[in-house]
C-alpha positions, 0 to 999 in steps of 0.5 A: 504510538504507531497510528495505524488508522491514518494509513491510506489503503492502495488499489490493485492494478488490473493487468491488460488482457491479451487475446488468443486467436483460436485458429482451429479450422482445418483446410479441406483437400480441395483448398488451394495449394497442393495436397501436401501443402494442405496436409502440412497446414492442417498439421500446423493447425493441430500444433497451434490448437494444442498450444491453445489448450495448453496456454489455457491450462497455464502450461506456457512453456509447453504451449510455446513448443507447440506454437513453434512446432506449428511455425516450423511446419508452416512459417506463414502462419500469422495466428500461430505467430500471434499466439506465440507472442502472447505466450512469450509475453506471459513469460516476460520475454517481451522483445521476442513477443513483440518480434512475433507480433510484428511478424504476424502483422506483416502477414496479416496487416489489418488484424485488430487482435494481434495489434492489440496484443502488440500493444500489451507487449509494448506496455510490458516493455515500458514503451508507452507511446508505442503501446498507445499507438498500437491500441489506436491502430487496433481500434481503426481496424475494429472500432467496436473492440472493448478490450482495446479501449480497456488497454488504451485506458491502462496506458493513458492512466499509466501516463498520468492521463486519468480523465482520458483513461476514464473516457476509454474505460467507459467506452469499453464498458458501453461496448461490453457492459459485463466487462469486469476488468474495465469496470475495475480499472474504471473505478481505480481511475475514479479513486485516483481522483478521490471520487470515492463515491463513484469508484465504490458504485462501479466496484459494486456493479462489478461485484454483482457480475463476479462476486468472487472477483477478489482483486475487485473486492479488495479494491472496493474495500480500499475505496470504502476505507479511503472514504472513511467507511471503516466498518464497511471496509472491514466487512469487505476485507473479511469477505476477501480473505474468506474467498482467498485465505492466502491473500497477505495484503488483504489480511494486512489491511484488515489488521490495520483497520481492526487496529484503528478500531482498537480491536487489538486481539483480532488485529494481531490474528490478522497481521500474524496471518499476513506475515505467515503468508508473506514474512518480509513485511516491515509495516505489518511487523510494526502494526503488530507491534503497535497492537501488542504495545496497546495491550501492554505486551511489551516483550512481544511488541519489542520482538516485532519492532525489531523484526520490522526494523531489520527490514526497514531500519529507517523508519523513525516512528518505529524506532520511537515506538520501540523506545517507548516499549523499552521505557515501559520495561524500564530499560532506559539504555535501550530506549535512549539508543532507539530514540537517538536512532529515530532522531538520526533518521528524522532530526526534527521529530519532537516527540522523540526528542521529548522522549529521549529527554525523559529516558536520559533523566530516568537514567540520571543524566539531567544535563543531557535530558535538558539539552534534549528538551531544548532541541525539541523546543527548537524544532517545535516552539509551541510544544507545551510537553517539551516546556513541561518536561524542561521544567522537570529536568531543571527542577531535578538540577535544583534550578528552581527559577528557570524551571518555573519559567519553563512551567509557566511557558507550558501553562501558557501553551496549555492552560488546563494542565493541572500537573504543570500548575502543581509542578510550578507551585512546587517551584514557587514554594522553593523560591519562597514565592507567595503565589505558590498557593494560587497555583496549588489552588488552580491545580486542585480545581483542574485535578481534585486529586492533586492536593497541596503538600502538608 
């Protein structure tokens, strides 16, 4: 059966924030330059400010048009260049964004915010060393700049320097104690070092400041889950989906945890909600199938496994579980096909070899069944079940001596197996071995329902 409870939850990363330059000052008529130049600049400011409002409203394309209009009127307007770069970066147009930030910095070289925004665009472009250099330069211009420390922390963490990232995040929080994004990032970095208690403490502090921060709460739930605090994690995920019912990932994690608690009805409901929101999730289908299987709803389990395997056909454990579901329906032909596929993906999967042997024996092919059990023993020489089932296959072939040896090896590996003692006794009876009585007696001692045949 699929072991959903053993899965480790992942954290959601927090993106680095960029910073718009709110340039809303209109030059007075007495300012340097001709009246015409002042009027043109003021017109450019108006376009820039309209762009700012559109950007804040999430209308990125319209904002870009306004920033470009401002620059068409006043090409030497560094704030509009920086704002345009940020809007372009939001659209994923990193090269153009970098060019605009560099233009802004050529006009206004010591601008910490633009330098930080450049670091953001370089990060998105994957140029981590250059991004880190931009954040460091921003901090040279403005040493007490918490957002630059946060951005620098994200770059360092991405480079694998978790300790340095933690130091940067802590500096950001020291400068801005209510900086929730930096807290989320700090906690994620602590979690990456398996400091679950430290991470949980920081997430709790962040949630006190922003109780509706769903990504923070989801990460908090993940940390609780990884710390083994399952009930607390379930409660946290319930709050995440209450605040954001369209969070497919949170529904999935909640369903996965409920499955591990044997709360299969609730697990099914949660996993179905996750799949409604995001249909192409193989793992959600596998967990859903496993919950159905635990409830002995085998047709539903088979349907869910098939959906998941259409998305991820190389999941050996799902193929094995599908085979088990087919065997529960006494469909040994399809079970054999599923087990065979599982072993093609993961040849050393002993439980699939054993299950294949049982399916082959059920289908009447004792020779192939014996071969499958011997393959299982070759991959796991200390597997008591493999020897027990090999004994069954040999018994079916009326090879009582070899069957007895297989049962004895199973008993050596698992002395308290009542069924192995009983089957060994049956073999010994066929061999007219007087020690059969002692084996029947031991089997009955271990399991009083196993009486010697009369």
